[in-house]
Backbone as CSV, one residue per row, in Angstrom:
resi,resn,N_x,N_y,N_z,CA_x,CA_y,CA_z,C_x,C_y,C_z
1,MET,38.777,-3.678,89.144,39.981,-4.336,88.925,40.774,-4.529,87.760
2,ASP,42.001,-4.862,88.067,42.790,-5.291,86.598,42.656,-6.177,85.761
3,GLY,43.048,-6.377,84.187,42.227,-7.620,83.958,43.238,-8.485,83.920
4,GLY,43.041,-9.600,82.932,43.579,-10.831,83.674,43.816,-11.630,82.143
5,PHE,44.144,-13.036,81.850,44.182,-14.000,81.058,43.209,-15.093,81.334
6,ILE,43.392,-15.630,79.946,42.449,-16.576,80.100,43.757,-17.641,79.238
7,LEU,43.926,-18.732,80.174,44.812,-20.017,80.148,43.983,-20.814,78.907
8,ILE,44.690,-21.869,77.850,43.702,-22.219,77.331,44.146,-23.566,77.040
9,ALA,43.862,-25.091,77.605,44.129,-26.152,77.434,43.364,-27.364,76.394
10,SER,43.789,-27.532,75.065,43.562,-28.152,74.440,43.086,-29.797,74.454
11,ASP,42.160,-30.191,74.045,42.108,-31.772,74.281,43.221,-32.224,73.340
12,THR,44.172,-33.110,74.088,45.687,-33.788,73.924,45.871,-34.939,73.721
13,GLU,46.439,-36.099,72.740,47.408,-36.642,71.970,47.936,-37.812,73.771
14,THR,47.678,-38.647,73.755,48.827,-39.485,74.514,49.669,-40.323,73.547
15,PHE,50.113,-40.857,74.320,51.764,-41.218,73.618,50.883,-42.612,73.161
16,ASN,50.150,-43.096,73.449,49.410,-44.587,72.726,48.598,-44.152,72.050
17,GLY,48.536,-42.886,71.946,47.643,-42.728,70.771,45.541,-42.333,71.275
18,ALA,45.903,-42.523,72.285,44.542,-41.899,72.851,44.401,-40.441,73.299
19,THR,42.977,-39.588,72.867,43.062,-38.479,73.479,42.710,-38.090,74.449
20,ALA,43.221,-37.379,75.491,42.783,-37.252,77.034,42.206,-36.132,76.971
21,PRO,41.197,-35.851,78.192,40.112,-34.390,77.793,41.242,-33.303,78.340
22,SER,41.005,-32.516,78.183,41.689,-31.022,78.193,42.018,-31.043,79.718
23,PHE,40.760,-31.338,80.196,40.524,-30.967,81.851,40.968,-31.876,82.591
24,ASP,41.977,-32.931,82.416,42.935,-33.798,82.823,44.118,-32.781,82.287
25,VAL,44.449,-32.556,80.959,45.776,-31.650,80.794,45.952,-30.926,82.164
26,ALA,44.588,-29.944,81.642,44.451,-28.675,82.851,44.812,-29.018,85.004
27,ASN,44.065,-30.267,84.783,44.582,-30.444,86.261,45.854,-30.961,86.543
28,LEU,46.692,-31.352,85.419,47.390,-32.104,85.666,48.673,-31.226,86.489
29,ARG,48.426,-29.735,84.777,49.167,-28.702,85.573,48.948,-27.652,86.641
30,LEU,47.808,-28.077,86.952,47.602,-26.942,87.975,47.726,-28.088,89.608
31,ASN,47.794,-29.399,89.260,48.432,-29.901,90.631,50.038,-29.350,90.628
32,HIS,50.686,-29.369,89.925,51.867,-28.705,89.683,52.151,-27.459,90.037
33,LYS,51.198,-26.811,89.476,51.008,-24.792,89.841,52.540,-24.717,88.930
34,TYR,52.315,-25.395,87.307,52.769,-24.800,86.600,51.391,-24.291,85.280
35,TRP,51.554,-23.510,84.221,51.243,-23.901,82.939,52.183,-23.557,82.019
36,PRO,53.132,-24.223,80.723,53.532,-23.996,79.846,53.029,-22.665,79.102
37,LEU,54.534,-21.829,78.247,53.908,-21.226,77.170,54.754,-21.415,76.083
38,HIS,54.377,-21.776,74.820,54.916,-21.799,73.780,55.450,-20.810,72.877
39,GLU,56.426,-20.725,72.078,57.099,-19.655,71.310,55.913,-18.664,70.975
40,ARG,54.964,-19.592,69.704,53.846,-18.070,69.767,52.220,-18.410,70.813
41,THR,52.561,-18.548,71.707,51.494,-18.154,72.503,51.130,-17.088,72.183
42,ARG,50.214,-16.204,72.486,49.668,-15.248,72.555,49.848,-14.833,73.669
43,ASN,49.695,-13.809,73.478,49.932,-12.291,74.937,51.182,-12.926,75.556
44,ARG,52.100,-14.241,75.750,53.157,-14.863,76.255,54.003,-13.675,76.907
45,LYS,54.258,-12.674,75.559,55.052,-11.373,75.985,54.546,-10.097,77.107
46,ILE,53.824,-10.593,77.303,52.763,-9.268,77.914,52.358,-9.520,79.451
47,MET,53.027,-11.052,79.783,52.040,-11.602,80.814,53.477,-11.502,81.871
48,LYS,52.999,-10.849,83.558,54.048,-11.060,84.140,53.799,-11.675,85.757
49,PRO,54.255,-11.823,86.776,53.747,-11.967,87.968,53.389,-10.824,88.695
50,GLY,52.402,-11.788,89.525,51.046,-10.600,89.970,49.581,-10.839,89.053
51,ASP,49.891,-11.322,87.531,48.369,-11.249,86.377,47.901,-12.375,87.592
52,LYS,46.317,-11.807,87.021,45.628,-13.347,87.750,44.978,-14.130,86.220
53,VAL,45.051,-15.312,86.245,44.419,-16.336,84.896,43.329,-16.966,85.471
54,LEU,42.697,-17.476,83.706,41.316,-18.033,84.361,41.884,-19.254,83.629
55,ILE,41.389,-20.324,84.076,41.781,-21.617,83.072,40.909,-22.463,83.043
56,TYR,41.025,-22.418,81.364,39.786,-22.726,80.226,39.615,-24.076,79.313
57,CYS,39.434,-25.167,80.056,39.560,-25.585,79.031,38.699,-26.152,77.590
58,GLY,39.392,-26.883,76.820,38.636,-26.396,75.728,37.866,-28.160,75.070
59,GLY,37.836,-28.076,73.445,37.164,-29.573,73.308,36.288,-29.541,73.718
60,GLN,36.005,-31.342,73.310,34.632,-31.844,73.241,34.041,-32.822,74.206
61,ARG,35.280,-33.084,74.822,35.491,-34.119,76.231,34.730,-33.139,77.639
62,GLN,35.152,-34.320,78.624,35.028,-33.726,80.035,35.109,-32.501,80.509
63,ASN,33.860,-31.525,80.932,34.307,-30.477,81.145,35.026,-29.554,79.569
64,GLY,34.460,-29.856,78.801,35.013,-29.532,78.231,34.339,-27.926,77.631
65,LYS,34.585,-26.635,77.350,34.409,-25.572,76.633,33.556,-24.977,78.303
66,THR,34.553,-25.079,78.584,34.455,-24.118,80.435,35.600,-23.997,81.002
67,VAL,35.455,-22.525,82.275,36.668,-22.030,82.957,36.457,-22.939,84.083
68,ILE,37.271,-23.690,84.313,37.060,-24.278,85.884,38.140,-24.179,86.872
69,ALA,38.816,-23.174,87.023,39.552,-22.609,87.953,40.319,-20.886,87.750
70,THR,40.780,-20.791,88.948,41.665,-19.310,88.909,42.764,-19.444,89.292
71,ALA,43.813,-18.469,89.168,45.140,-18.387,89.839,46.220,-17.123,89.658
72,LYS,47.033,-17.292,90.178,47.875,-15.966,90.309,49.205,-16.386,89.557
73,ILE,49.755,-15.694,88.778,51.249,-15.682,87.895,52.386,-15.018,89.202
74,THR,52.795,-16.057,89.386,54.192,-16.266,90.712,55.375,-15.725,90.151
75,LYS,55.559,-16.278,88.652,57.248,-16.345,88.497,56.825,-17.288,86.734
76,ILE,57.746,-16.126,85.991,57.399,-16.834,84.518,59.344,-17.279,83.757
77,TYR,59.606,-18.053,83.811,60.963,-18.171,83.200,61.370,-18.915,81.665
78,ARG,62.229,-18.888,81.780,62.712,-20.163,80.292,63.085,-21.132,80.620
79,LYS,62.532,-21.979,79.621,62.256,-23.626,79.903,63.626,-23.649,79.401
80,ASN,64.479,-24.382,80.824,65.665,-25.203,79.339,65.063,-26.695,78.762
81,ASN,65.979,-27.022,78.180,65.778,-28.007,77.566,65.709,-29.008,78.259
82,ARG,66.871,-29.143,78.952,66.678,-30.128,80.343,65.870,-30.076,81.056
83,ASP,65.050,-29.698,81.630,63.848,-29.279,82.200,62.786,-30.616,81.589
84,GLU,61.956,-31.287,82.897,61.351,-32.086,81.927,60.049,-31.218,82.951
85,LEU,59.124,-31.203,82.287,57.233,-31.337,82.791,56.798,-31.991,82.852
86,PRO,56.103,-32.563,83.834,54.936,-33.794,84.223,54.250,-33.849,83.071
87,GLU,53.803,-33.005,82.173,52.654,-33.771,80.902,53.250,-34.252,79.934
88,GLU,54.700,-33.745,79.815,55.910,-34.746,79.089,55.980,-35.663,78.869
89,ASN,55.481,-36.849,79.709,55.690,-38.126,80.161,54.190,-38.432,79.973
90,GLU,53.182,-38.072,79.370,51.754,-38.274,78.989,51.134,-38.115,78.199
91,PHE,51.153,-36.264,77.838,50.973,-36.051,76.952,52.196,-35.406,75.371
92,VAL,51.449,-35.629,74.381,51.626,-34.992,73.551,51.500,-33.555,73.089
93,THR,52.124,-32.350,73.702,51.524,-31.007,73.995,52.560,-30.232,73.338
94,GLY,53.446,-30.636,72.663,54.677,-29.700,72.234,56.079,-29.030,73.058
95,ASN,57.185,-29.304,72.744,58.124,-28.708,73.543,57.564,-27.169,74.275
96,ALA,57.845,-26.781,75.633,57.287,-25.500,75.806,58.680,-24.761,75.906
97,TYR,58.497,-22.786,75.615,59.383,-21.841,75.298,59.631,-21.738,77.155
98,GLU,59.011,-21.477,77.456,58.427,-20.937,78.804,57.468,-21.561,80.184
99,ILE,57.509,-20.888,80.902,56.709,-21.371,82.432,56.362,-20.953,83.087
100,ILE,54.916,-20.572,83.225,54.562,-19.956,84.241,54.545,-20.299,85.727
101,SER,54.917,-19.979,87.009,54.563,-20.992,87.940,53.612,-20.482,88.392
102,LEU,52.340,-20.764,88.917,51.479,-20.713,89.753,51.062,-20.641,91.545
103,ASP,50.362,-19.685,91.645,49.533,-19.981,93.174,48.865,-19.386,93.052
104,ASP,47.703,-19.264,94.247,46.732,-18.770,94.478,45.822,-19.473,93.662
105,ILE,46.115,-21.169,93.366,44.812,-21.838,92.363,43.206,-22.420,93.372
106,SER,42.667,-21.980,93.024,40.873,-22.235,93.261,40.571,-22.872,92.251
107,MET,39.822,-23.769,92.469,39.287,-24.212,91.336,37.431,-24.346,91.860
108,PHE,36.633,-23.956,90.865,35.324,-23.762,90.760,34.959,-24.968,91.316
109,PRO,34.031,-24.468,91.705,33.193,-25.817,92.522,32.602,-26.592,91.405
110,SER,31.559,-25.936,90.660,30.946,-26.360,88.830,31.202,-25.859,88.182
111,PRO,32.323,-26.434,87.225,33.047,-25.323,85.544,31.468,-24.335,85.534
112,ILE,32.641,-23.290,84.830,32.019,-22.407,84.595,31.477,-22.601,82.880
113,LYS,30.560,-22.249,82.358,29.977,-22.917,80.984,30.101,-21.424,80.362
114,PHE,31.763,-21.551,79.558,31.957,-20.369,78.922,30.925,-19.984,78.130
115,ARG,29.904,-20.169,76.890,29.344,-19.852,75.884,28.207,-18.805,77.104
116,ASP,27.704,-19.608,78.112,26.809,-18.645,79.206,27.176,-17.409,79.194
117,VAL,28.590,-17.500,79.804,28.577,-15.904,80.244,28.779,-15.419,79.069
118,LEU,29.115,-15.633,77.900,29.790,-14.622,76.452,29.349,-13.554,76.432
119,PRO,27.941,-13.633,75.965,27.445,-12.701,75.459,27.673,-11.468,76.440
120,SER,27.564,-11.757,77.658,27.785,-10.515,78.988,29.037,-9.800,78.631
121,LEU,30.222,-10.438,77.638,31.764,-10.287,77.543,31.776,-8.910,77.289
122,SER,32.858,-8.430,77.463,33.121,-7.631,75.624,33.718,-8.017,74.574
123,ILE,34.651,-9.194,74.632,35.192,-9.863,73.856,34.082,-10.871,73.157
124,CYS,33.053,-10.883,73.483,31.621,-11.413,72.750,31.638,-10.986,71.358
125,PRO,31.833,-11.865,70.542,32.143,-11.706,68.898,31.119,-11.556,68.251
126,ALA,30.739,-10.755,67.009,29.249,-10.605,66.521,28.452,-11.442,66.029
127,ASN,29.227,-12.358,65.670,29.120,-13.635,65.325,29.481,-14.931,66.046
128,MET,27.920,-15.114,67.135,28.257,-16.356,68.067,28.601,-17.634,67.497
129,GLY,28.019,-17.851,65.978,28.600,-19.113,65.682,29.933,-19.241,65.528
130,LYS,30.816,-18.490,65.211,32.079,-18.505,65.520,32.634,-18.355,66.752
131,TRP,32.546,-18.417,67.746,32.803,-17.711,69.465,33.763,-18.062,69.471
132,GLY,34.147,-20.043,69.740,35.177,-19.925,69.823,37.283,-19.748,69.074
133,VAL,37.338,-19.149,68.117,38.204,-18.415,67.723,38.252,-17.632,68.524
134,ILE,37.584,-16.694,69.751,38.794,-16.127,70.247,39.459,-16.263,71.305
135,LEU,39.405,-17.718,71.413,39.903,-18.367,72.466,41.019,-19.472,71.960
136,HIS,41.621,-18.770,70.168,42.573,-19.391,69.866,44.176,-19.194,70.271
137,GLY,45.364,-19.212,70.131,46.156,-19.100,70.845,46.660,-19.300,71.626
138,GLY,46.233,-20.022,72.524,46.429,-20.347,74.006,46.706,-19.641,74.938
139,ALA,46.411,-18.291,74.911,46.642,-17.265,75.858,45.339,-16.401,75.377
140,ARG,44.708,-15.277,75.994,43.484,-14.619,75.657,43.726,-13.573,77.201
141,ARG,43.733,-12.462,76.696,43.622,-11.288,77.678,42.234,-10.485,76.753
142,ILE,41.478,-10.943,78.757,40.786,-10.161,79.105,40.710,-8.808,80.570
143,SER,39.830,-8.163,80.079,39.698,-6.925,80.958,39.202,-7.007,81.884
144,GLY,39.195,-6.277,83.640,38.987,-5.994,84.242,37.240,-6.343,84.555
145,SER,36.776,-6.107,84.187,34.861,-6.595,83.813,34.657,-7.601,83.264
146,ASP,35.565,-8.425,82.726,35.137,-9.651,81.705,35.715,-10.535,83.286
147,PHE,36.702,-9.791,83.410,37.116,-11.714,84.250,36.098,-11.055,86.019
148,SER,36.165,-10.041,85.930,34.882,-9.680,87.455,33.669,-10.943,86.760
149,ILE,32.889,-10.515,85.699,31.715,-11.852,85.046,32.207,-12.712,85.156
150,ILE,33.256,-13.432,84.542,33.590,-14.587,84.535,33.381,-15.106,85.977
151,MET,34.316,-14.436,87.317,34.385,-15.249,88.768,32.691,-14.920,88.975
152,SER,32.434,-13.965,88.563,30.892,-14.053,89.654,30.208,-14.851,89.017
153,ALA,29.998,-15.864,88.123,29.378,-17.049,87.322,30.060,-18.148,88.301
154,GLY,30.778,-18.084,89.010,31.651,-19.588,89.480,30.915,-19.639,90.931
């Protein structure tokens, strides 16, 4: 199996100053079948239609630090400034540079605790105390075997 990517959602501020769990942000995006990419999103330039992705929720709130779903990229397009994403009315997430259209979205019956599968993955850092750094940058490329290990944990 080819590899894929982990798309990362973070706890996000709402326009009224509250903090929304990354799980809410990810669910809104998945319900509308899209994922925003910012200009500095890691691996943005190597993603392509047909690639498989896992959806990771970071942060400390509901379902934080878990993988909640898998999907397939169907299209990647440059965001027009007039295009409005559903999240832009609810969350302060910054202006997207490109948009990924998603299909074949499948939620895991129970979110997968990433830290539980991490020791089995090739991306596991030597210093487990700093494991969160491997998920900085918005998107992480992973090997086919790592993708399979995570999928089998679901």
